[in-house]
LUMTORLUM-277618 format. One line per 10 residues: number of its first residue (from 1); for each residue y, x, z of C-alpha. Coordinates in steps of 0.2 Angstrom, whole numbers, plus 2048, in hexadecimal, padded with zeros to 3 digits. Layout:
<rs>
NUM	Y,X,Z ~ ...
</rs>
This chain:
<rs>
1	84B,8C5,7BD ~ 84B,8BA,7CC ~ 83B,8AF,7CE ~ 83E,89D,7D1 ~ 833,896,7E0 ~ 82D,885,7DC ~ 828,87B,7EC ~ 81C,86C,7ED ~ 823,860,7FA ~ 819,851,801
11	821,843,80A ~ 81A,835,815 ~ 824,825,816 ~ 824,813,81C ~ 82E,805,816 ~ 832,7F2,817 ~ 830,7EC,805 ~ 839,7DC,808 ~ 849,7E1,7FE ~ 841,7EC,7F1
21	838,7E9,7E0 ~ 82A,7F3,7E6 ~ 827,806,7E5 ~ 82A,80B,7D3 ~ 83B,80C,7CB ~ 840,7FC,7C1 ~ 84E,7FA,7B4 ~ 857,7EE,7C0 ~ 856,7EC,7D3 ~ 853,7F8,7E2
31	842,801,7E4 ~ 83B,80C,7F1 ~ 839,81B,7E5 ~ 84A,819,7DE ~ 852,819,7F0 ~ 849,829,7F5 ~ 84B,832,7E5 ~ 85D,82F,7E4 ~ 85F,836,7F6 ~ 854,845,7F3
41	85D,84A,7E3 ~ 86E,84A,7EC ~ 867,855,7FA ~ 85D,861,7EF ~ 86A,863,7E1 ~ 85E,85E,7D3 ~ 856,84F,7CC ~ 846,84B,7D6 ~ 837,841,7CF ~ 82C,83A,7DD
51	81A,837,7D9 ~ 811,82C,7E5 ~ 7FF,828,7EB ~ 802,817,7E3 ~ 80D,808,7DF ~ 811,7FA,7EB ~ 817,7EA,7E4 ~ 827,7E0,7E7 ~ 827,7DB,7FA ~ 819,7E5,7FF
61	81B,7F1,80E ~ 814,802,813 ~ 810,80B,823 ~ 809,81A,81A ~ 80F,81E,808 ~ 80E,830,801 ~ 817,838,7F3 ~ 81B,849,7ED ~ 828,852,7E3 ~ 82C,864,7DD
71	83C,86D,7E1 ~ 844,87E,7DF ~ 84F,87B,7EE ~ 84B,886,7FD ~ 853,87A,80A ~ 848,879,81A ~ 83D,86A,81C ~ 847,865,82C ~ 857,864,821 ~ 84E,85A,814
81	846,84E,821 ~ 856,84B,82A ~ 861,849,81B ~ 856,83D,811 ~ 854,832,820 ~ 867,832,823 ~ 86A,82C,810 ~ 85C,820,80D ~ 85D,80D,812 ~ 857,809,824
91	848,7FF,81E ~ 841,80F,817 ~ 83C,81F,821 ~ 835,830,81C ~ 82B,834,82C ~ 824,845,827 ~ 828,852,81A ~ 81C,860,815 ~ 81B,86F,80A ~ 80A,86F,802
101	7FF,878,7F6 ~ 806,877,7E4 ~ 7F6,86F,7DE ~ 7F8,860,7E9 ~ 7FB,84F,7E0 ~ 7FF,83F,7EA ~ 7F5,834,7DE ~ 7E7,83E,7D6 ~ 7E1,845,7E7 ~ 7DF,834,7F0
111	7CE,832,7F8 ~ 7D1,821,801 ~ 7DE,814,803 ~ 7DF,807,811 ~ 7E9,7F7,80F ~ 7EC,7E9,81D ~ 7F1,7D7,819 ~ 7F8,7CC,827 ~ 7F6,7B9,827 ~ 7FF,7AE,833
121	7F3,7A0,837 ~ 7FC,793,841 ~ 802,781,83D ~ 814,785,840 ~ 81C,793,836 ~ 824,7A2,840 ~ 834,7A8,838 ~ 833,7B9,841 ~ 823,7BE,836 ~ 828,7B6,826
131	82B,7C6,81D ~ 81B,7CF,824 ~ 80D,7C2,822 ~ 807,7B3,819 ~ 809,7A2,822 ~ 7F9,798,820 ~ 7FB,788,82B ~ 7E9,782,828 ~ 7DB,787,834 ~ 7D1,795,82D
141	7BF,798,82F ~ 7BE,7AB,833 ~ 7AB,7AB,834 ~ 7AA,7A4,822 ~ 7B7,7B1,81C ~ 7AE,7BF,824 ~ 79E,7BA,81C ~ 7A6,7BE,80B ~ 7AA,7D0,80F ~ 799,7D8,80C
151	79B,7D2,7FA ~ 7AA,7DE,7F7 ~ 7A3,7ED,7FE ~ 79D,7FB,7F3 ~ 7A0,7FF,7E0 ~ 7A4,7EE,7D8 ~ 7AC,7E7,7C9 ~ 7BC,7DE,7D0 ~ 7C2,7D7,7BF ~ 7C3,7C6,7C8
161	7D0,7CD,7D4 ~ 7DB,7D7,7C8 ~ 7ED,7D2,7C4 ~ 7ED,7C5,7B7 ~ 7F2,7CC,7A6 ~ 7EF,7DE,7AB ~ 7E8,7EA,79F ~ 7DF,7F8,7A8 ~ 7D0,803,7A2 ~ 7C4,7FE,7B0
171	7C3,7F1,7BD ~ 7B6,7F9,7C7 ~ 7BB,7FF,7D8 ~ 7B2,806,7E8 ~ 7B5,7FD,7F8 ~ 7AF,806,808 ~ 7B5,7FA,816 ~ 7BC,7E9,818 ~ 7BE,7DF,828 ~ 7C7,7D0,82E
181	7CD,7CC,840 ~ 7DA,7C4,84B ~ 7E6,7D0,851 ~ 7E4,7D3,864 ~ 7F2,7CB,86E ~ 7F8,7C2,85F ~ 7EB,7B5,85C ~ 7F4,7AC,84E ~ 7F4,7BC,843 ~ 7E5,7C0,839
191	7E3,7D1,831 ~ 7D9,7D6,822 ~ 7D6,7E8,820 ~ 7CE,7F1,811 ~ 7CB,803,80C ~ 7C6,809,7FB ~ 7C7,817,7EF ~ 7D5,80E,7E5 ~ 7DB,7FC,7E2 ~ 7E2,7F3,7D3
201	7F3,7EA,7D3 ~ 7F1,7DA,7DD ~ 7DF,7DD,7E1 ~ 7E1,7DC,7F4 ~ 7EC,7CD,7F3 ~ 7E0,7C4,7E7 ~ 7D1,7C8,7F3 ~ 7DB,7C1,802 ~ 7E0,7B1,7F7 ~ 7CE,7AE,7F4
211	7C9,7B1,807 ~ 7D6,7A5,80D ~ 7CF,797,801 ~ 7BE,79B,809 ~ 7C6,79A,81A ~ 7CD,789,816 ~ 7BD,782,80F ~ 7C3,780,7FE ~ 7B6,78C,7F7 ~ 7A5,792,7FE
221	79E,7A3,801 ~ 793,7A0,7F1 ~ 7A3,79B,7E7 ~ 7AB,7AC,7ED ~ 79C,7B5,7E7 ~ 79C,7AC,7D6 ~ 7AE,7B0,7D4 ~ 7AB,7C3,7D7 ~ 79C,7C3,7CC ~ 7A5,7BA,7BE
231	7B1,7C8,7BB ~ 7BE,7BB,7B5 ~ 7CF,7BA,7BD ~ 7D2,7A8,7B8 ~ 7C4,7A2,7C3 ~ 7CC,7AA,7D3 ~ 7D9,7A1,7DE ~ 7EB,7A7,7DE ~ 7F0,7B7,7E6 ~ 7F6,7B8,7F8
241	809,7BB,7F9 ~ 80F,7CD,7FA ~ 818,7CD,80B ~ 808,7CE,815 ~ 802,7DE,80D ~ 804,7EF,814 ~ 7FE,800,80E ~ 7F7,806,81E ~ 7F0,817,81A ~ 7EC,824,80D
251	7DE,832,80F ~ 7DE,842,806 ~ 7D3,852,806 ~ 7D9,860,811 ~ 7E6,86B,809 ~ 7F1,87A,80D ~ 801,874,816 ~ 80E,882,816 ~ 81A,879,822 ~ 81E,868,829
261	82C,85E,832 ~ 82B,857,83E ~ 81D,861,847 ~ 817,853,852 ~ 80A,845,84C ~ 813,835,846 ~ 80B,824,848 ~ 813,815,842
</rs>
């Protein structure tokens, strides 16, 4: 009897989420997962089911998303890489393909995730960044916003920054790092970067929404602290819009990589 060799393939990808209903397949409308699964299924000759490190919502972007799938196909990684990029839309790219240890799982093995959110802070809107930042015309007090950041570091209950109406087992999350700064050479762009063990849906956007209210002077540092400690979503400001949010990086423990394509280091 011929033994069937099952391979575990990990893919790294980036995408512009503007025209998609997020990562996860939906009953109606285009999704990132749907576009890639369809292409891979045709290439490999069997139905492919991608499992990702996490979902991104409608309009959210990614520099660094990770997913894996199992296949019995013996097609070389180079062929898979070139074929999938030829078939998927131009606003998505698979920038690396690896064959990895069978035990690897894109979601369960995540150690850290980093998101970055861009705010365009200038009185006149810029149409060239409208899909990749949140236009806030009011002057923002960055010093006041930065003063809030130590409050969200560590293991905290972020119930006040959950998605309204969401039903999840726990709202406790661990945040390792958060910073806020103007982008060098682009003084009107403010970047909020945050790294954590994991995030709830809308959590980063809800935090940014509250920080911007602090920057406007609408709420104080003490108000921000009270909102966090209240564990009540109804007390927090509305979320920041999705288009400013990017999944920047995902970190995993070292695993055995059996092969990869391309061989060089890719930086987006």
